[in-house]
N, C-alpha and C positions, 0 to 999 in steps of 0.2 A: 477669277477676275469678274468684276461687275461689267455687264454688257453695256456698250455705249449706244445711245439712241439718238437718231435724227428724225424729227418730225417735219414733213414738207406740207405746209398748210395754207389754205385760203381762209384765214381765220374768221369763221363765223361762229355760230352757237355750238354745234357739235364738235368743231375743232377746239374750241375753248374747253369743252369737257374732256377732249382727248389730252390736251395739255395738262389738265388737272389730274387725270388718271395717270399719266406718265410721271408727274411730279409726286404723286402719292404712291409710287411703286418702287420699293427699295431694291428690286432686282436689277433696275437699270439706272443709268446716269444719263439724263437728257443733256447732251453736249451741244445741241444747237437746234434752232428752228429755221427752216428755209421758207421763203415766201413764194406762193404761187397765186393764181387768180381763180375765180369761180363764184364763190359766195359773195366776194367783194373783189375790188382791184388789189393788185399787189401792194400798192402804197398803203391802202387802208388795212389790209391784212397784216402787214408787218407792224403797223402802228398798234393794232389789237394785240398781236403776239407779245410785243414789248410791254404793253400796259397790263395784260392779263397775268403774265409771269411775275411782274412786279407786285401786283395786287395779291397774288397767291404766295408771296413771300420768297420768290426765287429770282431776284434781279441778276443773278450770276449767269443766267442762260442767255447766250448770245443769239441774235437774230440777224439773218442774212437776206438781202434782197435777191429775189429770183427773177426769171424772165416774165415779162408782163403781158405776153400775148401768145396765141397758138403758133405752132410750127409753120403753118401754111397761111396765116393771116397776119396783117400788120397791127391790128387793134383788137381791143376787147372792151365790152360794156356789160355791166351787170343788168340782167333782165328784171323787169318789174316784178315778175312772179317770184324770183329768187329774193329780191329785197323784201317782199312781203313775208317770206318765211323767216329770214334771219334778221330783218330790220335794215333800214338804210345805213346804219352804222355797223351792221354785221353782228352785233352782240345784243340783239333784242331791244334796241333803243335805250339800253341801260348806259348811263354816263359814268365812266370811270376816269381817273386822272391819266394824263399822258405819262409815260415812263420818264424817269429822271435820266436814263442812260440813252445813248444813241444807237442807231442801227450800225452794224458792222460795215466796214468799207469793202471787205472781201465779198465776192459774188457768191451766190448759192452754189453755182456749178463748181467753182474753184474749191469751196469748202467741202462739198461732197466728195470730190476727187481726193483731196488731201486726207479726209477722214477714212476713205476706203483704203488708201495706201498705208495709213497709219495703223488702223485697227483691224482690218481684214475681217476674219471670221467673227470677231467680237463686236462687229458693228451691226446694228439693226436700223433699217431705213423704212420709215412708214409715211408714204405719201397719201394724203387724203383729199386731194383736189386734182387739178389738171396735172398730167405727167410730163409737162414740157421740160422741167428742170432735169429730170433723169434722162430724157431723150437727148438733151444737149450734152449730158455727161457721156452718153453712149457715142454720140457723134465725135466727141473729142478724144475719149479714152475708153474704148469698149472693154478693156481688161479691168478697169477700175470698178465697173459695175459688177463684174463676175467675182471680184474680191469681197464684195459686201456679203457678210454672213447670212443676213436674212432681209429680204425685201417683201414686205407685206403691204399691199395696196388696199385702200377702200375705194371700190369702184366696180362697175359692171353688174350684170345680171345674167345668169345662165339658165335658171329653171323657172324664173318668174318674170313678169313684164318689167320694162324699164319705168323710170319716173319722169322721163322727158317725153317719150312716146311709148308705143307698145314694145319696143325692143332696145331702147337706149337709156342708159343710166347717166345722170348729170355730169359726174366727174369725167367719164370717158368721152362724153359729148363735147367737152371743151376742147380736146385735142386728140381726136381718134388716131391720127398718125403717130403721135407720141406713144400712146398706149400700145398700138400695134408693133411699134419698134421694140418696145420693152418685151412684149410677149415673144417676139421672134429672135431676140438677142442671144438666147442660150442661157441667160441668167435664170436662176431659180426664183420664181415669184409665187407668192400666195395671194389669191384674190378673195377678199372679203367683200362680197357684193350684197345686193338687196335680198338675195336668197336667204340670208341669215340676219342681216341688220334689222330688217323689219319684223323680226321675231323678238327683238330685245327692246322693250318699250318702258318708258318712264312716265310716271304720272305726278300730279301735284301732291299726292300723299308723300312721296319721297322728297320733293323739293321743300315741303313744309318743314321737314326735319333739318334741312340746311338753314332755313330762315330762323328756326328756333335756336340755332347755335348762337345767334346774336353777334356774329363777327362780320367784318366787312366782306370777307371772302364768301361766307355763307349767304349773306344777303344778295351779293352779286350773282352767284351761281343760281340761287333760287329765282330771282327776278328775271334773269336772262332765259333760263330754261322754261319758266312759265310762259314766256312769250312764244317760245318754240312749240310748247304743248298746245297753246292756243292756235297757232298756225296749223298744226296737224289736225286739230279739231275742225278746222274749216275745210282742209283739202282732203283729209282721209279720216273722217269721223269713225269709220268702222274699226280702226285700229285701237282706239281707246287710250292712246298715249303717243309720245314722240319716239321715233327710231333713234337708237344710239349708234349711228353708223360709224363715226370716226373713233369713239372710245372702244368699240368692239375690235376694230383693226389693231389698235394699240395693245389691247388685252390679249388678242390672239397671237400677236408677235412675241409678247412676253411669255405667254403660256399657250403653246400650240394645241395642247390637249383640250382647250375649250371648244375647238371647231373640228367637225368631221369634214374631211376634204376628199375631193375626187382628183386623182392624178390625170392630167389631160394637157395636150399641147394646144394653146389658145391662140386666137387671132382676133382682129377687129375688122369688121367690114368697113371699107373705105369708099365704096362706090354704090350708087343706086339707092333705092328707097330704104334699105336697111343700114345705111351708113351709121356707124357708131355702135353696132351690135357686137357684143362679146360673145364668141362662139368657138367651138372646137375647130381646129385647123385640120380639115380632112386630108390635106397633103402630107400631114405628119401623124395621121391617126394611128398608123401601125409602127411608128418609131418607138422602139423599147425605151428610149430615154424620154421621160416626161419632164418638161421644164416649168410646168405650172401645177399648182394645187388650188382647186376651187372649192371654197367652203360651201357645203350643201346641208350642213347641220350644225347646231350650236347648243351647248349646255346652258340653256337660258337661266335656270335658277342659280347656278354657280357663278355665271358671269354677273348677274345682277347683284348677287351678294358681294362679290369682289368690287364691283363698281361702287356700291354704296359705302362699303367698308373703307376703301382707299380714299374716295373723294371727301367723305364725311370727316375722316381723320385730318386730311389736308385743310379743309375749311375750318376745322376746330383749332388748327395750329398744333396738332399732335402728330409728329412724324412716325410712320410705321417703320419697323425694322424687320428685315426678312426673318420669318420663322417665329415672330413674336406676336402677341395680341395687342389690342388697343388698351389705353388707359380705361379705367372703369367708366368715367363719364362719357367719353367718346364712344366706347364700345356699346354703352346703353343706347346712345342716340342712333348709332349705325344699326344696332339690332332692332330697335323700334321701327326704323325706317323699312328694313327688310321684312319684318314681321307684318307690318301694315300693308306693304305692297304684295306680299305673298303669304296670306294667312293660311294657317293649318286647316285642313278640312274639318268641318263640324261633324260631331258625332251624331249618328242617326239611329 
């Protein structure tokens, strides 16, 4: 049975790339996108999710509105620094048409609970923004969360500094209480944090291949991602490209062998100067049952190969089938992108 996938997104640039990766992956069926906040507001994020899925040729994917603010606060506003990274429209200031279909009337929380009860172990849930929706599910139906077959989050930092401050990663910072509730819930969670996502970098050599496809999807993905690469060039020029945070979380959920993980019971600091830090829970340090796996290594070449292969095929309008290769033209484009990004060593 094909695994069912829910993406819980604050749809900015890397969230859009995560959507593309999911839609380009024949191993899973994207049964819904739930909206959260962070890169953008919930309202703008669900608008982007609807528009991006439609542009990429998948108007069948339903989008559900999620909670619009953190567990302990009444409001939310996008910071100027975040807007400069993702653009004020969330997708690199690239203009794409509004979707022809409407947002679902069912709430994100209700949809997640229904899906957990319907699909159980066959359900993969990947949140890549604030964890407020899943915390609300926990509060309403704790057993529903434990029925989900795989929960893989993009968030946190265990062995490297945060990107908000020296200890806090942006997604966790939006709602530390929600993240802590998930880590302490007893549900099995895989954390794909900055430890590994900042090792997976994309450059304009790859995006040029999408643009060369001369499709609406290819141009959109290239223009949007070039904006992101430019933002990284300003804030982290030492990296040499943009981090593929959210796509890596989707990829690792589909193929866990991409990441090397550390079994550990996790918590989030909620008080004091380290509020928002993701760290091992010393009260459960010796508990033989580990409820979290934290990614501390990643197979970078294999992930980048899969990333380019799947998204290039999608942008070209050539669907992949599990266990098969691309058509000749698309395969050549994907192979060229990978070869230019990761050239073979020169003979000496």
